[in-house]
Phi, psi and omega in degrees: 000138182284158178299324180300317180294320182296323186274353180288137176277151176293140178278136176262116182270136174285161178299321180295318179296318178300315181298317180297321178295315179299315180297322176297320178295324180290335177295330177075019180282343174215162181290160178298322179299316179296316180300313181294321178298317182297321182265353178073036177238161177279157178295326179295324177295315179302311183293327176296312178299319181298313179299315179298313182298316182292330181270329187231357180071197182299325180301320179297322180290336180289331187244031178062032178093355180248142178285164178300323180295318178298317179297318179298316180294323177296319178296318178296320179297316178300317179296317179296320179295321177297315181296319179296317178297318179296317180295319179297320179295317179297322178297316179299319180295317180292326179295327183281350181280000000 
């Protein structure tokens, strides 16, 4: 791999840009390989965006494939797991007294 490739930062695509790329691919005017080469993305990335877009629309592309509700629930789960771990630790400490 060349030094130039190693030092390049990953491009952050907006939801709108992802949608436009997916829609171009759905038109079928060029192969997915050509489309991906033109935009500098992998074919697996294109197909991931396509699946998300077809299942969740533009909203899905905004949140990395997860809805706002899913992200909220994941955050609540993490907080509950932290609280549970803290409570379990406190119980262990009290048992040893």
